[in-house]
TIMAR-593112 format. One record per residue: z, y, x of N, C-alpha, C in turn. Coordinates in steps of 0.1 Angstrom, whole numbers, padded with zeros to 4 digits, always signed. Atoms other than C-alpha are relative to their C-alpha. Layout:
ZYXZYXZYX
...
! end
This chain:
+0014+0005-0002+0112+0207+0243-0009+0005-0010
+0008-0003+0012+0098+0217+0209-0006+0014+0002
+0004-0014-0002+0096+0254+0222-0011+0000+0009
+0011+0001-0008+0071+0243+0246-0013-0005-0008
+0012+0004+0011+0036+0243+0224-0007-0012+0007
+0010+0011-0004+0019+0217+0247+0008-0013-0001
-0008+0013+0000+0049+0192+0249+0000-0002-0016
-0001+0001+0014+0052+0198+0210-0013-0006-0005
+0014+0007+0006+0014+0190+0206+0000-0014+0005
+0001+0015-0002+0018+0159+0226+0010-0008-0007
-0008+0009+0009+0048+0147+0204-0009-0003-0013
+0008-0001+0010+0025+0154+0175-0011-0009-0001
+0012+0008-0002-0006+0138+0187+0005-0015+0006
-0005+0013-0003+0015+0108+0202+0002-0007-0013
-0004+0006+0013+0028+0102+0166-0012-0003-0007
+0014+0005+0007-0009+0102+0154-0006-0009+0007
+0006+0014-0005-0020+0078+0179+0008-0013-0001
-0010+0013+0004+0009+0055+0172-0004-0005-0015
+0004+0002+0013-0001+0058+0136-0015-0009+0000
+0013+0007+0000-0037+0048+0143+0002-0014+0005
-0001+0014-0005-0026+0017+0163+0008-0008-0011
-0008+0009+0011-0002+0005+0135-0011-0002-0012
+0008+0003+0013-0029+0011+0108-0011-0010+0005
+0009+0010-0004-0054-0010+0128+0009-0014+0000
-0007+0013-0001-0028-0039+0132+0004-0003-0014
-0003+0005+0014-0017-0038+0096-0011+0001-0010
+0012-0002+0010-0051-0029+0080+0003+0007-0012
-0005-0009+0009-0036-0001+0062-0006+0014+0002
+0005-0013-0003-0050+0034+0057+0008+0008+0009
-0009-0008-0012-0041+0057+0088+0007+0012-0008
-0007-0013+0005-0033+0086+0063+0014-0006-0005
-0012+0006+0005-0006+0062+0047+0010+0000+0011
-0009+0002-0011+0008+0053+0081+0006+0014+0006
-0003-0012-0004+0008+0089+0091+0011+0007-0007
-0010-0004+0009+0029+0099+0062+0015-0006+0003
-0013+0006-0002+0056+0072+0069+0004+0002+0015
-0006-0003-0015+0057+0078+0107+0003+0014+0000
-0004-0015+0001+0060+0116+0099+0014+0000-0006
-0014+0000+0006+0091+0107+0077+0010-0004+0011
-0010+0004-0011+0106+0088+0106+0002+0010+0009
+0000-0010-0010+0098+0115+0130+0009+0013-0004
-0007-0011+0003+0111+0142+0110+0016-0002-0002
-0014+0003+0002+0144+0125+0103+0008-0004+0013
-0007+0007-0016+0151+0108+0140-0001+0012+0009
+0001-0010-0011+0137+0135+0161-0001+0015-0004
+0000-0012+0006+0131+0165+0139-0014+0004+0006
+0012-0004-0002+0096+0178+0137-0001+0014-0006
-0001-0014+0006+0097+0217+0135-0014+0004-0003
+0012-0005+0007+0071+0231+0111-0003+0015+0006
+0001-0014-0006+0061+0261+0134-0015+0003-0007
+0014-0006+0006+0032+0285+0123-0011-0007+0003
+0013+0006-0004+0006+0267+0143-0002-0013-0006
+0001+0013+0007+0016+0232+0129-0006+0004-0016
+0003-0003+0013+0014+0247+0093-0014+0004-0002
+0013-0003+0000-0019+0263+0101-0011-0012+0002
+0009+0013-0004-0035+0230+0116+0000-0010-0014
-0002+0009+0012-0021+0210+0086-0008+0006-0011
+0007-0007+0010-0034+0236+0061-0015-0001+0001
+0014+0001-0002-0069+0236+0077-0004-0015-0001
+0003+0014+0004-0069+0198+0076-0001-0003-0014
+0000+0002+0013-0062+0199+0039-0014+0005-0005
+0013-0008+0005-0091+0224+0034-0012-0010+0004
+0012+0008-0003-0116+0203+0054+0000-0012-0009
-0003+0011+0008-0103+0171+0036-0008+0002-0014
+0003-0003+0015-0108+0186+0002-0016+0003+0000
+0013-0004-0001-0143+0201+0012-0009-0011+0003
+0008+0010-0002-0156+0168+0026+0000-0010-0011
+0000+0009+0012-0145+0150-0004-0007+0005-0011
+0010-0007+0008-0165+0174-0026-0014-0003+0004
+0013+0002-0005-0194+0168-0003-0005-0015-0002
+0004+0015+0003-0193+0130-0011-0004-0002-0016
+0002+0000+0014-0198+0136-0048-0015+0002-0003
+0014+0000+0001-0233+0125-0057-0001+0001-0015
+0002-0004+0014-0243+0142-0090-0008-0008-0007
+0006+0010+0004-0266+0116-0098+0007-0011-0007
-0010+0011+0005-0240+0089-0099+0010+0006-0010
-0008-0005+0011-0218+0113-0118-0006+0002-0015
+0006-0002+0014-0243+0120-0144-0002-0013-0007
+0002+0014+0007-0249+0083-0150+0013-0006-0004
-0014+0005+0003-0211+0078-0152+0007+0012-0005
-0007-0012+0004-0203+0111-0168+0013-0002-0008
-0010+0004+0008-0181+0095-0194+0013-0005+0009
-0011+0005-0008-0160+0076-0168+0006+0009+0008
-0005-0010-0009-0156+0104-0144+0011+0010-0007
-0008-0010+0006-0145+0129-0169+0012-0006-0009
-0010+0006+0009-0126+0106-0192+0013-0005+0010
-0011+0005-0009-0106+0088-0162+0008+0012+0005
-0008-0012-0007-0099+0122-0146+0009+0006-0011
-0008-0009+0008-0087+0140-0178+0012-0009-0004
-0010+0006+0004-0065+0112-0189+0011-0002+0012
-0008+0001-0012-0052+0107-0154+0009+0013+0003
-0009-0010+0001-0039+0143-0157+0011+0001-0011
-0007-0003+0012-0029+0146-0193+0013-0009-0001
-0011+0006+0002-0007+0116-0196+0013+0000+0010
-0012+0000-0010+0016+0117-0164+0005+0016-0003
-0007-0014+0003+0020+0157-0172+0009+0000-0013
-0009-0001+0013+0032+0150-0207+0012-0010+0001
-0010+0009-0002+0053+0119-0197+0011+0004+0009
-0010-0005-0008+0070+0134-0167+0007+0012-0004
-0008-0011+0006+0077+0167-0184+0010-0005-0012
-0010+0005+0009+0093+0150-0214+0010-0007+0005
-0013+0009-0007+0113+0126-0192+0009+0010+0005
-0009-0011-0007+0126+0157-0173+0006+0009-0011
-0005-0009+0012+0133+0176-0207+0011-0008-0005
-0009+0008+0009+0149+0148-0227+0008-0010+0006
-0009+0011-0008+0162+0123-0202+0010+0008+0009
-0007-0007-0010+0174+0147-0175+0005+0011-0006
-0006-0013+0003+0180+0177-0196-0005+0013+0006
+0004-0013-0008+0161+0201-0175-0006+0011-0010
+0007-0010+0010+0150+0234-0192-0015-0002+0000
+0015+0003+0001+0114+0235-0202-0008+0008+0011
+0007-0004-0013+0102+0257-0173+0001-0009+0013
-0001+0011-0010+0116+0231-0150-0007-0012-0001
+0007+0012+0006+0103+0203-0170-0015+0000+0002
+0015-0001-0001+0069+0218-0170-0005-0002+0016
+0002+0000-0015+0070+0223-0130+0000-0017+0003
-0001+0013-0001+0080+0185-0130-0013-0007-0003
+0012+0006+0006+0050+0175-0152-0012+0003+0008
+0012-0005-0006+0024+0196-0133+0001-0007+0013
-0002+0004-0015+0036+0184-0098-0003-0016+0001
+0002+0014-0001+0033+0147-0108-0011-0005-0008
+0011+0005+0006+0002+0149-0128-0013-0001+0010
+0011-0001-0009-0021+0152-0097-0005-0016+0005
+0005+0011-0010-0043+0126-0077-0004+0007+0012
+0003-0007-0015-0045+0134-0040-0015-0005+0005
+0012+0001-0006-0080+0141-0030+0001-0005+0016
-0003+0003-0016-0068+0140+0007+0001-0016+0001
-0003+0014-0003-0054+0105+0004-0009-0009-0006
+0009+0009+0006-0081+0090-0018-0014+0002+0011
+0012-0001-0010-0109+0105+0006+0002-0008+0013
-0002+0007-0013-0093+0092+0037-0001-0015-0001
+0002+0015+0003-0090+0058+0023-0015-0005-0003
+0015+0002+0003-0126+0059+0011-0006-0001+0013
+0007-0001-0012-0139+0069+0045+0003-0013+0008
-0004+0013-0008-0120+0041+0062-0005-0013-0004
+0004+0012+0008-0130+0015+0038-0018-0001-0003
+0014-0003+0003-0167+0029+0034-0004+0000-0015
+0002+0000+0015-0162+0030-0003-0005+0015-0004
+0004-0015+0002-0171+0069-0001-0015+0000-0002
+0013+0002+0000-0208+0056+0001-0005-0008-0013
+0002+0009+0011-0205+0033-0030+0001+0010-0013
-0003-0005+0012-0208+0042-0066+0014+0002-0006
-0014-0001+0004-0174+0033-0074+0008+0011+0006
-0007-0009-0006-0161+0056-0047-0003+0014-0005
+0003-0012+0003-0181+0086-0059+0004+0003-0014
-0007-0004+0011-0169+0082-0094+0015+0002+0000
-0014-0003-0002-0133+0080-0083+0003+0016+0007
+0000-0012-0005-0139+0111-0062-0002+0010-0010
+0003-0010+0009-0154+0130-0091+0012+0002-0010
-0011-0001+0011-0125+0120-0115+0013+0007+0008
-0010-0008-0007-0100+0132-0087+0000+0014-0003
+0002-0015+0003-0116+0166-0092+0004+0004-0013
-0003-0004+0013-0113+0166-0128+0016-0001-0003
-0016+0001+0001-0074+0155-0126+0004+0012+0005
-0007-0010-0008-0066+0181-0101-0006+0015-0006
+0003-0011+0007-0087+0208-0120+0009+0003-0013
-0010-0003+0010-0064+0201-0149+0013+0004+0004
-0013-0006-0006-0033+0205-0127+0000+0015+0003
+0003-0015-0004-0047+0239-0114-0001+0009-0012
+0001-0010+0014-0055+0252-0150+0014+0000-0007
-0011+0001+0005-0020+0239-0162+0008+0009+0005
-0010-0010-0008-0002+0258-0134-0003+0015-0002
+0004-0016+0000-0023+0290-0139+0003+0004-0016
-0004-0006+0013-0018+0290-0179+0013+0000-0002
-0014-0001+0005+0017+0281-0181+0008+0011+0008
-0009-0009-0009+0030+0302-0150-0007+0014+0007
+0007-0011-0008+0004+0323-0132-0004+0012-0010
+0004-0010+0006-0005+0358-0142-0015+0005+0002
+0014-0004-0002-0041+0367-0149-0001+0015+0002
+0002-0014-0003-0051+0398-0131-0016+0002+0001
+0013-0003-0002-0084+0415-0125-0005-0007+0013
+0003+0005-0014-0085+0402-0089-0002-0016-0001
+0002+0016+0002-0081+0366-0101-0014-0002-0005
+0015+0001+0006-0111+0371-0122-0011+0003+0010
+0009-0004-0011-0129+0386-0092-0002-0012+0009
+0000+0013-0008-0119+0354-0070-0010-0008-0008
+0007+0010+0007-0133+0332-0098-0016+0004+0000
+0013-0005-0001-0166+0353-0100-0006-0004+0014
+0006+0001-0013-0170+0353-0062-0002-0016+0004
+0003+0016-0005-0166+0313-0059-0011-0003-0008
+0012+0003+0008-0191+0309-0089-0011+0004+0007
+0014-0005-0007-0217+0331-0070-0002-0009+0012
+0003+0008-0013-0212+0313-0037-0004-0013-0004
+0003+0014+0002-0213+0279-0053-0015-0001-0006
+0014+0000+0007-0245+0289-0072-0012+0002+0012
+0009-0005-0010-0262+0303-0040-0001-0011+0010
-0003+0011-0010-0250+0275-0015-0010-0011-0001
+0010+0013-0002-0274+0246-0025-0013+0005+0005
+0012-0005-0007-0304+0267-0014+0002+0009+0013
-0001-0007-0013-0291+0291+0012+0005-0007+0012
-0007+0008-0010-0270+0266+0029-0011-0008+0009
+0009+0007-0008-0299+0242+0039-0011+0010+0007
+0010-0009-0007-0323+0272+0048+0008+0005+0012
-0007-0004-0011-0295+0284+0072+0002-0011+0010
+0000+0012-0010-0292+0249+0088-0013-0002+0006
+0015+0002-0006-0330+0246+0092-0002+0010+0010
+0004-0013-0009-0332+0282+0107+0007-0002+0015
-0007+0001-0013-0304+0276+0135-0002-0014+0006
+0000+0014-0006-0308+0238+0139+0012-0005+0006
-0011+0009-0006-0284+0214+0155+0000+0007+0016
-0002-0008-0014-0270+0233+0187+0014-0005+0005
-0013+0003-0005-0241+0226+0210+0011+0010-0005
-0009-0009+0006-0224+0257+0198+0003-0002-0015
-0003+0005+0016-0224+0241+0162+0000+0014-0010
+0000-0011+0011-0235+0273+0142+0002-0004-0013
+0000+0005+0014-0239+0252+0111+0015-0002-0004
-0015+0002+0005-0202+0241+0111+0006+0014+0000
-0006-0012+0001-0191+0277+0119-0005+0008-0013
+0004-0006+0010-0211+0289+0091+0009-0005-0012
-0007+0007+0011-0193+0264+0066+0015+0005+0003
-0014-0005-0002-0159+0274+0081+0001+0014-0005
+0000-0016+0003-0167+0311+0076+0002+0000-0015
+0001-0001+0013-0173+0304+0039+0014-0006-0006
-0013+0006+0006-0142+0282+0034+0011+0009+0004
-0011-0009-0003-0119+0307+0054-0002+0012-0009
+0001-0013+0006-0133+0337+0035+0005-0003-0016
-0003+0002+0014-0130+0322-0001+0015-0006-0001
-0014+0003-0001-0097+0305+0010+0009+0010+0001
-0008-0014+0000-0083+0340+0020+0001+0008-0011
+0000-0006+0013-0095+0355-0012+0011-0006-0010
-0008+0007+0010-0077+0326-0031+0014+0003+0005
-0014-0002-0002-0044+0332-0012+0002+0014-0003
-0003-0013+0004-0046+0370-0017+0003+0003-0014
-0002-0003+0013-0047+0367-0054+0009-0010-0007
-0011+0009+0005-0018+0343-0055-0004-0015-0001
+0006+0015+0001-0039+0310-0055+0002-0006+0012
+0001+0009-0012-0044+0282-0029-0013-0001+0007
+0013+0001-0008-0069+0281-0001-0008-0013-0002
+0004+0013+0001-0077+0245-0008-0009+0000-0014
+0008+0000+0013-0090+0252-0045-0015+0002+0001
+0014+0000+0000-0124+0264-0037-0008-0009+0008
+0008+0009-0009-0132+0239-0010-0006-0011-0006
+0006+0012+0008-0140+0210-0033-0012+0004-0005
+0013-0001+0009-0166+0230-0053-0010+0004+0012
+0009-0001-0009-0182+0243-0021-0006-0013+0006
+0005+0012-0005-0184+0207-0008-0011-0006-0011
+0010+0005+0009-0200+0197-0041-0013+0006+0000
+0012-0006-0001-0225+0224-0039-0010-0003+0012
+0008+0004-0010-0236+0213-0006-0002-0016+0001
+0002+0014-0003-0236+0176-0012-0014-0004-0001
+0014+0003+0000-0273+0173-0019-0006+0002+0015
+0005-0003-0013-0280+0189+0015+0006-0010+0010
-0007+0010-0008-0254+0167+0032-0007-0014-0001
+0006+0013+0004-0272+0135+0016-0014-0001+0008
+0015-0001-0008-0305+0146+0034+0004+0002+0016
-0005-0002-0015-0286+0156+0067+0013-0007+0002
-0014+0004+0000-0256+0132+0069+0005+0002+0015
-0007-0001-0014-0251+0139+0107+0010+0011+0000
-0008-0011+0001-0235+0173+0098+0012-0003-0004
-0014+0003+0004-0207+0161+0076+0007-0010+0009
-0006+0009-0010-0203+0132+0102+0008+0008+0011
-0004-0007-0011-0196+0156+0128+0014+0009-0003
-0013-0008+0006-0171+0176+0106+0012-0010-0003
-0012+0010+0002-0152+0143+0097+0006-0002+0014
-0007+0003-0014-0148+0136+0136+0011+0011+0003
-0010-0011-0002-0132+0171+0139+0014-0003-0009
-0010+0001+0010-0111+0166+0108+0010-0010+0002
-0007+0011-0002-0098+0130+0114+0005-0001+0013
-0005+0002-0011-0093+0133+0149+0011+0010+0006
-0009-0010-0004-0075+0167+0153+0010+0004-0011
-0006-0009+0011-0066+0182+0119+0010-0008-0009
-0008+0007+0009-0056+0157+0093+0012-0008+0004
-0014+0007-0004-0029+0139+0114+0011+0011-0001
-0010-0010+0003-0010+0172+0113+0003+0001-0015
-0003-0003+0014-0014+0174+0075+0009-0011-0006
-0007+0013+0008-0002+0138+0067+0012-0001+0008
-0014+0000-0007+0026+0138+0095+0009+0010-0005
-0008-0009+0005+0038+0171+0082+0005-0004-0016
-0003+0004+0013+0038+0158+0046+0013-0011-0001
-0009+0010-0002+0058+0127+0057+0015+0008+0005
-0012-0006-0005+0083+0151+0076+0009+0005-0009
-0007-0008+0010+0092+0169+0045+0010-0009-0008
-0010+0010+0007+0111+0136+0032+0012+0001+0006
-0013+0000-0006+0148+0140+0038+0007-0014-0004
-0007+0012+0002+0167+0109+0043+0013+0001-0010
-0009-0002+0008+0197+0122+0025-0004+0001-0016
+0005-0002+0015+0178+0132-0006-0005-0014-0005
+0005+0014+0002+0162+0096-0006+0012-0009-0006
-0011+0007+0005+0198+0084-0010+0007+0006-0012
-0007-0006+0010+0215+0109-0032-0010+0001-0013
+0007-0003+0013+0185+0115-0056-0010-0014-0002
+0010+0012+0000+0171+0077-0053-0004-0003-0016
+0003+0002+0014+0173+0073-0092-0009+0008-0006
+0009-0010+0006+0156+0104-0101-0014-0001+0005
+0013+0001-0006+0129+0099-0076-0007-0013-0003
+0006+0011+0007+0124+0064-0089-0006+0002-0014
+0005-0003+0013+0123+0077-0124-0012+0006+0000
+0012-0007+0000+0097+0102-0117-0012-0007+0006
+0011+0008-0004+0076+0079-0096-0005-0011-0009
+0002+0010+0009+0079+0051-0120-0008+0005-0012
+0006-0005+0009+0069+0074-0149-0015+0005+0002
+0013-0003-0005+0039+0087-0130-0009-0010-0001
+0009+0012-0001+0026+0053-0123-0003-0006-0013
+0001+0007+0014+0032+0039-0157-0009+0009-0008
+0009-0008+0007+0015+0068-0175-0014-0001+0004
+0014+0000-0003-0014+0066-0153-0006-0012-0002
+0006+0013+0004-0018+0029-0158-0002-0001-0015
+0003-0001+0015-0014+0034-0195-0014+0006-0004
+0013-0009+0005-0042+0059-0197-0013-0007+0009
+0011+0002-0008-0066+0048-0169-0004-0014+0000
+0003+0014-0001-0065+0010-0168-0010-0004-0014
+0007+0002+0011-0078+0006-0204-0014+0006+0000
+0015-0005-0002-0107+0030-0197-0008-0006+0010
+0007+0007-0009-0117+0010-0168-0007-0013-0006
+0004+0012+0008-0120-0019-0190-0012+0004-0010
+0008-0005+0009-0138+0002-0216-0014+0003+0008
+0013-0004-0008-0164+0015-0189-0006-0013+0008
+0004+0012-0006-0168-0022-0177+0001+0000+0015
-0003+0002-0016-0153-0020-0143+0005-0014+0000
-0006+0015-0004-0145-0055-0127+0014+0003+0001
-0015+0000-0001-0109-0064-0128+0006+0006+0012
-0005-0002-0013-0103-0059-0092-0004+0016+0000
+0004-0015+0001-0121-0024-0095+0006+0010-0008
-0006-0008+0008-0103-0013-0122+0013+0002+0004
-0014-0001-0006-0069-0020-0107+0001+0010+0013
+0000-0008-0012-0080-0004-0075-0002+0016-0004
+0002-0014+0003-0091+0028-0094+0012+0006-0006
-0012-0005+0006-0060+0031-0114+0010+0003+0011
-0009+0000-0011-0041+0026-0083+0000+0015+0008
+0003-0012-0008-0058+0054-0062+0002+0012-0009
+0000-0012+0008-0058+0077-0092+0015+0005-0003
-0013-0001+0002-0020+0072-0093+0006+0007+0014
-0004-0006-0011-0016+0088-0058+0002+0015-0003
-0003-0013+0001-0004+0123-0053+0004+0007+0014
-0005-0005-0010+0001+0148-0026-0002+0014+0003
+0003-0016-0001-0016+0183-0019+0004+0009-0013
-0003-0009+0010-0016+0197-0053+0014-0001-0008
-0014+0004+0005+0017+0179-0063+0010+0010+0009
-0008-0006-0008+0034+0195-0033-0002+0017-0003
+0002-0012+0004+0018+0229-0041+0006+0005-0011
-0006-0003+0013+0030+0229-0076+0018+0001+0001
-0014+0000-0002+0065+0219-0066+0005+0012+0007
-0003-0011-0006+0066+0247-0040-0001+0013-0008
+0002-0010+0009+0053+0271-0065+0014+0001-0009
-0010+0001+0009+0083+0262-0088+0012+0006+0009
-0010-0006-0007+0108+0268-0059+0000+0015+0005
+0004-0013-0004+0093+0300-0045+0002+0011-0012
-0002-0010+0012+0093+0316-0080+0014-0004-0008
-0014+0003+0006+0129+0304-0088+0000-0007-0012
+0002+0006+0012+0119+0282-0115+0008-0014+0000
-0010+0012-0003+0136+0250-0098+0007+0004+0013
-0008-0002-0013+0163+0248-0072-0004-0009+0010
+0004+0006-0011+0162+0234-0039+0002-0017-0002
-0002+0014+0001+0176+0200-0050-0011-0006-0009
+0010+0006+0008+0150+0196-0078-0013+0000+0008
+0013-0001-0009+0122+0207-0053+0000-0013+0008
+0001+0012-0011+0134+0179-0028-0004-0014-0009
+0002+0013+0007+0134+0153-0056-0014+0000-0004
+0015+0002+0005+0100+0162-0070-0010-0001+0013
+0010+0003-0011+0084+0164-0035+0000-0013+0006
+0001+0012-0004+0097+0132-0024-0005-0011-0011
+0008+0008+0010+0084+0117-0056-0015+0000+0001
+0014-0005-0004+0051+0133-0049-0005-0008+0011
+0004+0007-0013+0050+0118-0014+0001-0013-0001
-0002+0015+0002+0062+0085-0026-0012-0005-0007
+0010+0004+0007+0032+0085-0049-0012-0001+0009
+0011+0004-0010+0009+0088-0019+0002-0013+0008
-0002+0012-0009+0024+0057-0003+0000-0012-0009
-0001+0013+0005+0033+0032-0029-0011-0006-0007
+0014+0006+0004-0001+0029-0048-0008-0003+0008
+0010+0000-0014-0020+0033-0016+0003-0016+0005
-0001+0015-0006-0002+0001-0002-0003-0010-0008
+0003+0010+0009-0006-0018-0033-0015-0004-0001
+0014+0001+0001-0042-0010-0037-0007-0006+0013
+0005+0005-0012-0050-0016+0000+0001-0016+0002
-0004+0012-0005-0032-0048+0003-0004-0012-0011
+0001+0012+0009-0039-0067-0029-0013+0003-0009
+0010-0005+0010-0069-0047-0049-0012+0005+0006
+0011-0004-0006-0093-0036-0022-0015-0006-0004
+0013+0006+0004-0130-0042-0036-0006-0007+0012
+0007+0008-0011-0152-0066-0016-0007+0008+0011
+0007-0007-0010-0171-0040+0002+0009+0006+0008
-0011-0006-0009-0140-0022+0015+0005-0009+0009
-0006+0011-0007-0125-0055+0024-0009-0005+0011
+0009+0005-0009-0155-0066+0043-0002+0011+0013
-0001-0010-0011-0156-0033+0063+0012-0001+0008
-0013+0001-0008-0119-0036+0073+0001-0012+0008
-0002+0011-0007-0124-0070+0084-0009-0001+0014
+0011-0001-0012-0154-0060+0108+0006+0004+0013
! end
């Protein structure tokens, strides 16, 4: 049946629909439910990761990252610069050091393998955080914008760590960085001019223009050994002011992303969890997941008190910053494909990363959702 692309599509969308209905019933983020449903689907019926599934999942990750960047209000970030940078930096540094040292001195992994473990578990998932923010309406609040900005700082630290420790710097990598800087510098003025010139049409030239930029820079990133999702956040941030004046355009893009693309991304993430690995590596998975959450709490929660977050908001921020998915799985896969870690270590790290997308999100959604988000869920 899975050889028939239309029946296979029906299975994937059926799982996405079931996830939506379950999320409504349980009042939990649909992204979280899709990960769990994907895990069941992958182990019970087998969800083959064909090239077209990987493509749609990858495009979903790029669009989610772009839309998350577009939600960052620079005025809010400037007012809360210390909180955004401080929380984001600590959110990267302490889990990186804690998980790396645990892998090295508790498990006895060699330094390169321990560094991959630290980098993989240092991340915060922009995709998960943004999906939760949109569902609860917190993406429009000052708290939500601070969290999204802090996510960017955390993942920037992860990307830089992976690059500094393992990647080789070439002229093409510098060319990619220069091209990204030029595009980000030009877009705040060029983007709105193009949007005004073509207007809103049934053929959606505005969205096609944005997809062209995302694909071009994403392709450049892949060609130099980086990841296609990396420039997407910066492009979104560059266009954030334009989107604030024309909220209908990002709304149309969110409809496309959440209806068609992101279910493939989250279901695929869940399908990568192997039931056997959960049993055989349960202690190691628990160790890495516990270390990641513990170090995030040690670093972030005191900062939320220092920056005068309310208790509920502080716990919610800490828990969401404890999530991981996109860059964590990318880092683990980098270690596997470059023969730094073996398949067993990869499975343990990947399952720990996916677990960090589930456990903190469940706790945050169930017990620490701020009042505005709680009110929207009850409507």
